[in-house]
KOLGULO-638491 format. One record per residue: residue number from 1; x, y, z of N, C-alpha, C, CB in turn. Coordinates in Angstrom, 1 decimal, padded with zeros to 4 digits. Glycine has a CB too. Example, Ala and Ser with C-alpha at 12.3 -4.5 7.8 and 13.67 -1.06 7.14 Angstrom:
BEGIN
<pt nr="1" n_east="013.2" n_north="-005.7" n_up="007.8" ca_east="012.3" ca_north="-004.5" ca_up="007.8" c_east="013.2" c_north="-003.3" c_up="007.8" cb_east="011.3" cb_north="-004.5" cb_up="009.0"/>
<pt nr="2" n_east="012.8" n_north="-002.2" n_up="007.1" ca_east="013.7" ca_north="-001.1" ca_up="007.1" c_east="012.9" c_north="000.0" c_up="007.9" cb_east="014.1" cb_north="-000.6" cb_up="005.7"/>
END
This chain:
BEGIN
<pt nr="1" n_east="024.6" n_north="-018.5" n_up="006.8" ca_east="025.4" ca_north="-018.3" ca_up="008.0" c_east="024.6" c_north="-018.8" c_up="009.2" cb_east="025.8" cb_north="-016.8" cb_up="008.2"/>
<pt nr="2" n_east="025.3" n_north="-019.6" n_up="010.0" ca_east="024.5" ca_north="-020.1" ca_up="011.2" c_east="024.7" c_north="-019.2" c_up="012.4" cb_east="025.0" cb_north="-021.6" cb_up="011.5"/>
<pt nr="3" n_east="024.1" n_north="-019.6" n_up="013.5" ca_east="024.1" ca_north="-018.7" ca_up="014.7" c_east="025.4" c_north="-018.5" c_up="015.3" cb_east="023.1" cb_north="-019.3" cb_up="015.7"/>
<pt nr="4" n_east="026.3" n_north="-019.6" n_up="015.2" ca_east="027.6" ca_north="-019.5" ca_up="015.8" c_east="028.5" c_north="-018.5" c_up="015.0" cb_east="028.3" cb_north="-020.8" cb_up="015.8"/>
<pt nr="5" n_east="028.4" n_north="-018.6" n_up="013.7" ca_east="029.1" ca_north="-017.6" ca_up="012.9" c_east="028.7" c_north="-016.2" c_up="013.1" cb_east="029.0" cb_north="-018.0" cb_up="011.4"/>
<pt nr="6" n_east="027.4" n_north="-016.0" n_up="013.2" ca_east="026.8" ca_north="-014.7" ca_up="013.4" c_east="027.3" c_north="-014.1" c_up="014.7" cb_east="025.3" cb_north="-014.7" cb_up="013.3"/>
<pt nr="7" n_east="027.2" n_north="-014.9" n_up="015.8" ca_east="027.7" ca_north="-014.5" ca_up="017.1" c_east="029.2" c_north="-014.1" c_up="017.1" cb_east="027.4" cb_north="-015.6" cb_up="018.1"/>
<pt nr="8" n_east="030.0" n_north="-015.0" n_up="016.5" ca_east="031.4" ca_north="-014.7" ca_up="016.4" c_east="031.7" c_north="-013.5" c_up="015.7" cb_east="032.2" cb_north="-015.9" cb_up="015.8"/>
<pt nr="9" n_east="031.0" n_north="-013.2" n_up="014.6" ca_east="031.2" ca_north="-012.0" ca_up="013.8" c_east="030.8" c_north="-010.8" c_up="014.6" cb_east="030.4" cb_north="-012.1" cb_up="012.4"/>
<pt nr="10" n_east="029.8" n_north="-010.9" n_up="015.3" ca_east="029.3" ca_north="-009.8" ca_up="016.2" c_east="030.4" c_north="-009.5" c_up="017.2" cb_east="028.0" cb_north="-010.1" cb_up="016.8"/>
<pt nr="11" n_east="030.9" n_north="-010.5" n_up="017.9" ca_east="031.9" ca_north="-010.3" ca_up="018.9" c_east="033.2" c_north="-009.6" c_up="018.3" cb_east="032.3" cb_north="-011.6" cb_up="019.6"/>
<pt nr="12" n_east="033.6" n_north="-010.1" n_up="017.2" ca_east="034.8" ca_north="-009.6" ca_up="016.5" c_east="034.6" c_north="-008.1" c_up="016.1" cb_east="035.2" cb_north="-010.4" cb_up="015.3"/>
<pt nr="13" n_east="033.4" n_north="-007.9" n_up="015.6" ca_east="033.1" ca_north="-006.5" ca_up="015.2" c_east="033.1" c_north="-005.5" c_up="016.3" cb_east="031.7" cb_north="-006.5" cb_up="014.5"/>
<pt nr="14" n_east="032.5" n_north="-005.9" n_up="017.4" ca_east="032.5" ca_north="-005.0" ca_up="018.6" c_east="033.9" c_north="-004.8" c_up="019.2" cb_east="031.6" cb_north="-005.6" cb_up="019.7"/>
<pt nr="15" n_east="034.8" n_north="-005.9" n_up="019.1" ca_east="036.1" ca_north="-005.8" ca_up="019.6" c_east="036.9" c_north="-004.8" c_up="018.7" cb_east="036.8" cb_north="-007.2" cb_up="019.6"/>
<pt nr="16" n_east="036.7" n_north="-004.9" n_up="017.4" ca_east="037.4" ca_north="-004.0" ca_up="016.4" c_east="037.0" c_north="-002.6" c_up="016.6" cb_east="037.2" cb_north="-004.5" cb_up="015.0"/>
<pt nr="17" n_east="035.7" n_north="-002.4" n_up="016.8" ca_east="035.2" ca_north="-001.0" ca_up="017.0" c_east="035.8" c_north="-000.4" c_up="018.3" cb_east="033.7" cb_north="-001.0" cb_up="017.2"/>
<pt nr="18" n_east="035.9" n_north="-001.2" n_up="019.4" ca_east="036.5" ca_north="-000.7" ca_up="020.6" c_east="038.0" c_north="-000.4" c_up="020.4" cb_east="036.3" cb_north="-001.8" cb_up="021.7"/>
<pt nr="19" n_east="038.7" n_north="-001.3" n_up="019.7" ca_east="040.1" ca_north="-001.1" ca_up="019.5" c_east="040.3" c_north="000.2" c_up="018.7" cb_east="040.7" cb_north="-002.3" cb_up="018.7"/>
<pt nr="20" n_east="039.5" n_north="000.5" n_up="017.7" ca_east="039.7" ca_north="001.7" ca_up="016.9" c_east="039.5" c_north="002.9" c_up="017.8" cb_east="038.7" cb_north="001.7" cb_up="015.7"/>
<pt nr="21" n_east="038.5" n_north="002.9" n_up="018.6" ca_east="038.2" ca_north="004.0" ca_up="019.5" c_east="039.4" c_north="004.2" c_up="020.5" cb_east="036.9" cb_north="003.8" cb_up="020.3"/>
<pt nr="22" n_east="039.9" n_north="003.1" n_up="021.0" ca_east="041.0" ca_north="003.2" ca_up="021.9" c_east="042.3" c_north="003.8" c_up="021.2" cb_east="041.4" cb_north="001.9" cb_up="022.5"/>
<pt nr="23" n_east="042.5" n_north="003.4" n_up="020.0" ca_east="043.7" ca_north="003.8" ca_up="019.3" c_east="043.6" c_north="005.3" c_up="018.9" cb_east="044.0" cb_north="003.0" cb_up="018.0"/>
<pt nr="24" n_east="042.4" n_north="005.7" n_up="018.4" ca_east="042.2" ca_north="007.1" ca_up="018.1" c_east="042.3" c_north="008.0" c_up="019.3" cb_east="040.8" cb_north="007.3" cb_up="017.4"/>
<pt nr="25" n_east="041.7" n_north="007.5" n_up="020.4" ca_east="041.8" ca_north="008.3" ca_up="021.7" c_east="043.2" c_north="008.5" c_up="022.2" cb_east="040.9" cb_north="007.6" cb_up="022.7"/>
<pt nr="26" n_east="044.0" n_north="007.4" n_up="022.1" ca_east="045.3" ca_north="007.5" ca_up="022.6" c_east="046.2" c_north="008.4" c_up="021.7" cb_east="046.0" cb_north="006.1" cb_up="022.7"/>
<pt nr="27" n_east="045.9" n_north="008.4" n_up="020.4" ca_east="046.6" ca_north="009.2" ca_up="019.4" c_east="046.2" c_north="010.7" c_up="019.7" cb_east="046.2" cb_north="008.9" cb_up="018.0"/>
<pt nr="28" n_east="045.0" n_north="011.0" n_up="020.0" ca_east="044.6" ca_north="012.4" ca_up="020.3" c_east="045.2" c_north="012.9" c_up="021.5" cb_east="043.0" cb_north="012.5" cb_up="020.4"/>
<pt nr="29" n_east="045.3" n_north="012.0" n_up="022.6" ca_east="046.0" ca_north="012.4" ca_up="023.8" c_east="047.5" c_north="012.6" c_up="023.6" cb_east="045.8" cb_north="011.3" cb_up="024.9"/>
<pt nr="30" n_east="048.1" n_north="011.8" n_up="022.8" ca_east="049.5" ca_north="011.9" ca_up="022.5" c_east="049.8" c_north="013.2" c_up="021.7" cb_east="050.1" cb_north="010.7" cb_up="021.7"/>
<pt nr="31" n_east="048.9" n_north="013.5" n_up="020.8" ca_east="049.1" ca_north="014.8" ca_up="020.1" c_east="049.1" c_north="016.0" c_up="021.0" cb_east="047.9" cb_north="014.9" cb_up="019.0"/>
<pt nr="32" n_east="048.3" n_north="015.9" n_up="022.1" ca_east="048.3" ca_north="017.0" ca_up="023.0" c_east="049.3" c_north="016.9" c_up="024.1" cb_east="046.9" cb_north="017.1" cb_up="023.7"/>
<pt nr="33" n_east="050.1" n_north="015.9" n_up="024.0" ca_east="051.2" ca_north="015.7" ca_up="025.0" c_east="050.7" c_north="015.1" c_up="026.3" cb_east="051.9" cb_north="017.0" cb_up="025.3"/>
<pt nr="34" n_east="049.6" n_north="014.5" n_up="026.3" ca_east="049.0" ca_north="013.9" ca_up="027.6" c_east="049.2" c_north="012.4" c_up="027.5" cb_east="047.5" cb_north="014.3" cb_up="027.7"/>
<pt nr="35" n_east="049.3" n_north="011.8" n_up="028.7" ca_east="049.3" ca_north="010.3" ca_up="028.8" c_east="048.0" c_north="009.7" c_up="029.2" cb_east="050.4" cb_north="009.9" cb_up="029.8"/>
<pt nr="36" n_east="047.1" n_north="010.6" n_up="029.8" ca_east="045.7" ca_north="010.1" ca_up="030.1" c_east="044.8" c_north="011.3" c_up="030.1" cb_east="045.7" cb_north="009.4" cb_up="031.5"/>
<pt nr="37" n_east="043.5" n_north="011.0" n_up="029.9" ca_east="042.5" ca_north="012.1" ca_up="029.9" c_east="041.6" c_north="012.0" c_up="031.1" cb_east="041.7" cb_north="011.9" cb_up="028.6"/>
<pt nr="38" n_east="040.7" n_north="013.0" n_up="031.2" ca_east="039.7" ca_north="013.0" ca_up="032.2" c_east="038.4" c_north="012.7" c_up="031.6" cb_east="039.7" cb_north="014.3" cb_up="033.0"/>
<pt nr="39" n_east="037.5" n_north="012.0" n_up="032.4" ca_east="036.2" ca_north="011.7" ca_up="031.8" c_east="035.3" c_north="012.9" c_up="031.6" cb_east="035.4" cb_north="010.8" cb_up="032.8"/>
<pt nr="40" n_east="034.5" n_north="012.9" n_up="030.6" ca_east="033.6" ca_north="013.9" ca_up="030.3" c_east="032.3" c_north="013.8" c_up="031.1" cb_east="033.2" cb_north="014.0" cb_up="028.7"/>
<pt nr="41" n_east="032.0" n_north="014.8" n_up="031.9" ca_east="030.8" ca_north="014.8" ca_up="032.8" c_east="029.7" c_north="015.6" c_up="032.2" cb_east="031.2" cb_north="015.2" cb_up="034.2"/>
<pt nr="42" n_east="028.5" n_north="015.1" n_up="032.3" ca_east="027.3" ca_north="015.9" ca_up="031.8" c_east="027.1" c_north="017.2" c_up="032.7" cb_east="026.1" cb_north="015.1" cb_up="031.8"/>
<pt nr="43" n_east="026.6" n_north="018.2" n_up="032.0" ca_east="026.4" ca_north="019.5" ca_up="032.8" c_east="025.3" c_north="019.3" c_up="033.8" cb_east="025.9" cb_north="020.6" cb_up="031.8"/>
<pt nr="44" n_east="024.2" n_north="018.5" n_up="033.5" ca_east="023.2" ca_north="018.2" ca_up="034.4" c_east="023.2" c_north="016.7" c_up="034.7" cb_east="021.8" cb_north="018.7" cb_up="033.8"/>
<pt nr="45" n_east="022.8" n_north="016.3" n_up="035.9" ca_east="022.8" ca_north="014.9" ca_up="036.2" c_east="021.7" c_north="014.1" c_up="035.3" cb_east="022.4" cb_north="014.6" cb_up="037.7"/>
<pt nr="46" n_east="022.0" n_north="012.9" n_up="034.9" ca_east="021.1" ca_north="012.1" ca_up="034.1" c_east="020.2" c_north="011.3" c_up="035.0" cb_east="021.9" cb_north="011.2" cb_up="033.1"/>
<pt nr="47" n_east="019.1" n_north="011.0" n_up="034.4" ca_east="018.1" ca_north="010.1" ca_up="035.1" c_east="017.2" c_north="010.9" c_up="036.0" cb_east="018.9" cb_north="009.2" cb_up="036.0"/>
<pt nr="48" n_east="016.3" n_north="010.2" n_up="036.7" ca_east="015.3" ca_north="010.9" ca_up="037.5" c_east="015.9" c_north="011.6" c_up="038.7" cb_east="014.2" cb_north="009.9" cb_up="038.0"/>
<pt nr="49" n_east="015.3" n_north="012.7" n_up="039.0" ca_east="015.8" ca_north="013.5" ca_up="040.1" c_east="015.1" c_north="013.1" c_up="041.4" cb_east="015.5" cb_north="015.0" cb_up="039.9"/>
<pt nr="50" n_east="015.8" n_north="012.8" n_up="042.4" ca_east="015.3" ca_north="012.2" ca_up="043.7" c_east="014.4" c_north="013.2" c_up="044.4" cb_east="016.3" cb_north="011.7" cb_up="044.6"/>
<pt nr="51" n_east="014.6" n_north="014.5" n_up="044.3" ca_east="013.9" ca_north="015.5" ca_up="045.0" c_east="012.6" c_north="015.9" c_up="044.3" cb_east="014.7" cb_north="016.7" cb_up="045.2"/>
<pt nr="52" n_east="012.4" n_north="015.5" n_up="043.1" ca_east="011.1" ca_north="015.8" ca_up="042.4" c_east="010.1" c_north="014.7" c_up="042.6" cb_east="011.4" cb_north="016.0" cb_up="040.9"/>
<pt nr="53" n_east="008.9" n_north="015.1" n_up="043.0" ca_east="007.8" ca_north="014.1" ca_up="043.2" c_east="007.0" c_north="014.1" c_up="041.9" cb_east="007.0" cb_north="014.5" cb_up="044.4"/>
<pt nr="54" n_east="006.6" n_north="012.8" n_up="041.5" ca_east="005.8" ca_north="012.6" ca_up="040.4" c_east="004.4" c_north="013.0" c_up="040.7" cb_east="005.9" cb_north="011.2" cb_up="039.9"/>
<pt nr="55" n_east="003.8" n_north="013.7" n_up="039.8" ca_east="002.4" ca_north="014.2" ca_up="040.0" c_east="001.4" c_north="013.0" c_up="039.6" cb_east="002.0" cb_north="015.4" cb_up="039.2"/>
<pt nr="56" n_east="000.3" n_north="012.9" n_up="040.4" ca_east="-000.6" ca_north="011.8" ca_up="040.1" c_east="-001.4" c_north="012.2" c_up="038.9" cb_east="-001.5" cb_north="011.6" cb_up="041.3"/>
<pt nr="57" n_east="-001.7" n_north="011.2" n_up="038.1" ca_east="-002.6" ca_north="011.4" ca_up="036.9" c_east="-004.1" c_north="011.3" c_up="037.3" cb_east="-002.3" cb_north="010.4" cb_up="035.7"/>
<pt nr="58" n_east="-004.7" n_north="012.4" n_up="037.4" ca_east="-006.1" ca_north="012.5" ca_up="037.9" c_east="-007.0" c_north="012.6" c_up="036.7" cb_east="-006.4" cb_north="013.6" cb_up="038.9"/>
END
């Protein structure tokens, strides 16, 4: 398999995975009688906290 075939297979695979997620998600919403959902938000913010200062390694 050459690089072009590998690249194309990867793109198609990612597209199919996304399509499956979208279809399953819309089916779950339809089952609940909803037309759209709300995003899931983390309980705590992700990433570094701006108010915390990094301690120096002495």
